[in-house]
Every structure is written in structure tokens, then in C-alpha cells.
N, C-alpha and C positions, 0 to 999 in steps of 0.2 A: 561316486566318490571313491578316490583311491584308498585302498585298505590302509588303515593306520593314520590317515590324514585327519586333522582336527575338523570338527563340524563347521560348516560355513555359517558365519553370522548373518542374521537378517539385516538388510540394509536400513540404515537410519532414515527417519522421515524428517525432511526439512520443512518445518512448520512456521506459520505466522498467523496472527489474528488480525482481521481486517474488517473495514466497512467498505462496501461497494456502492457507489452512487447509482441511482436508477438511470435507465436509458435516456430519458429526456435531458437529464443533466449532462450526460456524456455527449449527446448530440449537440447541445449548445456549445460545449467547449470545443468539440470537433470543428464546428462551423467558425468559431473564433480563430482557431489555429490556422485555418485555410488562408486567412488574410495576412499571416505572419511570414517572415522569412523561412521559418521552420516548415510551414505548410507549402510554400512555393518550392522549397528545396525537395520535399517529398514528391511533389507533382513533377519535378524535373528529373526525378530518379536518383537524387543524391541521398545516400544512406546517412541520415541524421539520427538514426536509431530511435525513431518515434515509437513509443510503447504502444502496442495494439490496445484498442479501447477496452477489449474484454479483460485486460489485465490492469486497467486503471483502478486504483483503490487507495484507501487511507490505511496505513499500517498502524494498528493499535499496540501490538507487541510482536517482536520478532524472536522466535524461540531457537531458530537454527536447527541443527541435527538433534533429533529426539529418538531414543531407542523405541522400537515398535511396542515393547511391553509397557512403555510409559505413556503411550497415546491415550489410553483410558483415563489415566490420572489427569492429563491435560483437559480432556472433555469434562471430567468431574469438576476441575477447578473453574473452568469457564461457566459451567452450569451454576455453580455457587455464586460466581460474580454477578451473573444475570438475575438469579433468584433473589439476591439481596439488594438489587438496585431499585431504589425508590424515588429517584430524582427526575423521572420522566425521560422521554425520548428526545435527544438533541435535534434541533431544527437547524440545518446547516445549508451553506451554499459554497461553491467554489469561488474564491475571490482572491485577487492579487496573485503574486507569483514572485519567483526569484531564481537564484542559481546556487548550486554547490560547485566548488572547484573552479579552475581556470584552464584556459587553453584546451589541450586534448582531454582534460578531465572534466570538462563542463557538463553539468547536469541541469536541466531546466525543469522547474516544478510549478504547480499551481497551489495556492494557499487555500485556507479555509476561513469562511466568515460565518456569521450567525452565532449560534450558541457553542462556539468552539471551546469555551471554558468548561461547559458541561461535558463535552466529549473528552476533555483532558481528565476530568474527574472519573469518567467511566474507564478510561485507560488506566488510571491509578488503581481503581478497584480490581480490574482484571489482573494487573501486575501483582497486587497484594495477594490475591488468591493463588497465583502461580508460585509466588515466593513461599506461601504457606505449604504448598504441595511439593516444595523443593524441586520445582521445574526451572532450570536455568533459562534466562532470556537476556536479550541485549539491554543493558541498564542505561543506555543513553537517554537523556531527558526526552520526553514525548514532544514532538514538534509536528503536528498534523500537516501533511502535504501529499500531493498527488504527483508522482514523477511522470513527466510528459515525454521527455526525450533526453538522449545523451549525445548531443551533436559533436562533442569534442571540439576539434578545430576545423570541422567541415563547414562552419559558418565563420565569417569574419567577425572580429570584435565589434565593429559598428552594427552589423546585422544582429548579433546577440543582444547588444545594448538596446536596439530598437524593439526587439521582441520582448525584452524584459520590461521596457517602459509600457508597452501595450498590455502586458499581463498584469502589471501593477494596477492598471485602470479597469481590469476585467472583473465582472461579477456575474455569475450564472444564477439560474433559478434555485429556489429553496427546495429542500426535501427534508423529510423527517426520518431519522435513523430508526429503523424497526428491527434490524438484525445485526448480529455479530457473526462472523464466519471464521471457522478454523480451516485453514487452507494448507495444502501440501504443495511445495514448489519442486518441480522437476527441472533441473538445470540442463543446459545444452545450447546449441546454436539457436534453437527456437524454444525457449522455456515455456513450460505449461504449468498453470495453477489449477490444482485439483481440489474441489470441495471435499472436506472431511466431515464437517458438522456445522449446523446452523443453530444459533441461539436467539430466540425472540425476546425483545425488550418489552416489558409491560405485561 
């Protein structure tokens, strides 16, 4: 450090709370996508920005940048949320789908079926504890979905419409949510999601 220079601040942690579907659920969706224009585009080498399956998740709360000295407070808030949860573990499936944005901003996602309302109540509990701990988070209403791809305008409008029609009819296998995960996102050309802590339901 240069003499007289201010001390370098620790880098903020970009955090989110998520549910990660198990491998058989992800495999089923992967196989369904192979038959869509999205899947055929990937096979042909077109960059439709298909999210790697290891990053497929349902975001429960997005915290954004958190100072390192506040990460223990986040852990404590999530621990309290899980410890006070008495409504059981949601049984979910990936079902349906839709889009955000248009043209070059198109994002394709899969929806959630099963006990989605129970998952919404769990998300509300998590957010309530974060609020009590004075941990800022994205206040947008909870809308559970799994982001599949960001094809933008690399697919034609008819191709996107056909894929969305197929996704709306999709239903994957059920699974029971047993864990909430606190994750750290490292941005860049190839983003990485790093596990920070795991909280068991029940």
C-alpha cells in the first residue's frame, strides 16, 4: 500500500437466496429443451445464452451487494426464518413458462407448479427476517421462475412463440424442497455461483 493512501475496502458480496432443483428435475427440463428451437440453436452453435444447468435455480430473495461484515447478519436472519418455519416443505415441479422482455431483451423462463403458494409464504418469511435485520433486498413481488435462456433476437419471433407454447404445456417431475441456499454471485463473462451457507427445512 502506498504510504498515506486510505485502506482498501473489502469487496462487497453479491448475494441471493435460492432453491436449487435436484438433478433429475434438471435433466427432465434439459431433455425437453432439446426439442425446442432453443435446443436446436444451441446444437447448431448459436449463442442463445442458455443458462448452464448448474446455475438453474429459483430466486427466493436477491440481496445484491452486501458488505462482508454484514454477511453473518444475513446468515442469522436466514437461520431464524428456517427455524420459525412450521408449514412444511413445499412440493414443487417446474411447469409452464413465459418470457420477460421483447426483441433483443427476450428472456425465457420456466414456471413453478405444485405447492407454489407455500413457497411464496416461505419467501415472505425470509424477506421478513431480512427486513428485521435491516438487510436490504430487491423488493419486487416474489414471482418464482427459473431463467432458462436470454436469446434476445437470435431466434425469430415465430421460433420464440413456438418455444413458449411448448413450455406452457410443460410439466416436470415433482420434488420436495429441503434446503434454502445463500449464494454469492461472481459476475463476469462466465458468472459463477458460490455456495455460502445451506439451511435445512424441517
